N, C-alpha and C positions, 0 to 999 in steps of 0.2 A: 437561444443563440444554438449553434450550430460549433457541438465538440469540436465532432473531429474535423470539418473546415479552419475553424479557433489551430485547433490539433497540426493543421497541415500546414501554414502559415506559418508557425513557431519553425516547427522543422523547417520551415525552406529558410529559415533566417538564423537558424542559430546549430543545423547541419554538421559532423563533429565534431560538437561537442560531448561534454560531458554532463551526462544525468546520474544524479542519484533517485534512484529508484525507490520508495519508500517500501515493500511488497509485506502486505497482510500472512500470507504463506507460501510455498512450497505452487502450489494449483493455480492462485491465483496470480502467480510472478509467470507462471510457465509462457503465457498466453502473450504478456504482456513486454517480456522480454522477447519473445520472435515479432512483434511488434517495430519494438524499440530498437535493436542489435541493426539493422541495415542505415541508420541513420544517425548513432549515438554509441557513443563509449558509458557501457553501462557498467555501473558498479549498483547491486543492491542493499538496505539498509534492514536488516532485521530489528527492530524497535517495535514490540508489540507487548505489554503490560499488560494490557487488557486479560489476556489467554492466562484461563483458569481450567485446572488444577497444573499444577507448577511442574507433573511428566505430563500433562497435556503440551505445555509452553517447550519442552527440551525435544520431546515428541517433532514437531512441527519447526522449531528448531532444527536438527537434525535430518526432519526432510529438503526444509529448504536448504541445506545445503551441499544436499546428497545433489538435487536437481542444478544449485550453481557449477558443480563441477564436473559433472556432465556435461554441461554446454559451456563450460570452459568462461563462468562470468564473476569480476570481481564482487568479494561482498567486506560492507563492514556489517558488525553487529556490537547490539548493547546490552550490558546483563540485563539479568531479568527483575522487573525494578517492580512489580505490582503496587508496591506500596503508592506508587506515583500516580498510577489510577485512579486505586479508590479515595487518593487525598481527592484524585480532581475531579470525581463524578459525586464526593459527597451530598449528602440531601437527594439525590437524586436516581438512587436505588431499585426506586421501584417506579420508576417508569418505565412506560412502553416499550420493546423493540420499534428501535428509528427512533426512539423521541429524543429529551433531550438528553436525557445520559447519551445517545450515541454521537450526538452534537460536539460532544465533552469530548470523549474518547476520540472522534478525527482529533479532533482540534488539538491536543495533545502529542496526535504523532506524529501529523505536519509540523508543528511549533519545533518538533525535537531532528523532524528533519530537515527543514528549512536550512536549523542552527547547523548541525552534525555539515549538509551542504556546501554552508561560508565556509565555515572553521576550514573544511579541509576546501579550496578555493572549486568547487564543482560550479559549472556555467547555470545549471537549470537542479531541479527538482520533482517529483510528482508521485504517485502512489497508487497503489495495482485496486484501489478498495472500488475502484469506478467499472472492475470488469463484471464482480457482485451485479445482478440482475435486482437484489435484495434491499442497497442502496441507494442513493438517490444523486445522482453525478452534480446535479446542478447545485447540493447543497454542500457538496467535495468541492468542486471547483468553487465558488467560490469563498469559501475557505481558506483552497490554495494561495488563490490574487490575493488575500489579504494580506494573509500568512507570509505569501513571498516579498510586497510592499512592507510588511511589519519588518524584515530581513533585508531586503538589499538582496534578493535574487528572484530569479524569473522561474513560475511553476510554473509546467507546460498543463495544458488545459487539457481535458482529455474525458472518456465515456469511451473506455473497454473496453465494454460491453457489446459498445455496436462491430457490422460487420461479425456478426455472431461471433469475439473474443470468448462471454460465456464460452461458450460450444467447444473456442477448440482450444479452452483450458481446457477442460474434460478429457478431450481426445489424449492432450499430452500428458497429463497425470496417468492414464492410463496408458501411454508409448513409454514412458520413465517411470511406471509403476512407483507413483507418487501417493503417498496417505491425507484419503482429499475427508475430510476432519466434516461435521454433520452438524455445526452451529460458529458462529462467526467469531468468535472465543469466552463471552468470559464467563462464568458463570448463569447471568441472571440472564443473556441471548439463550442458552442450553434448557431451562431452561423451560423457555417460551416457546420452544418446539417442538 
């Protein structure tokens, strides 16, 4: 499936709608916001209970807020709920990076984003996760579509790493002086680098 073609089809139909963008971090959100803002009324949701240690979570959250203030983008925040993440991955702690543990993490965050989007009357939701060259966009999009259907809200299919999206996120991080972390978020991913 050509995700960017599918994304463009959805944009054509829903241009001007409000979209809730799950963001894993400021750097990843930078190029995605740039791509979506001309077409949608974007609000960012920072929900990342997987980020450890707690100090790292608050550092990334502060950088996300800093970027959103610069870009004048609205945001929603959810408290640090690491226990939700720990419960979701229970029994999969020894899985390799990009294994079942990661899928459970994506599912947790996409489910929460879909529910928050539905509760707050957003028309669509999506995630910055597909901007990373280390993440499988096909799996993330399949999850997003399934979760969108379960929550009766449209998921914006994407592969934000295409068309130099990841490269652009690096450029924008430098431009706005946004801290770029060197691991996905959980301690388990840090151990694998």
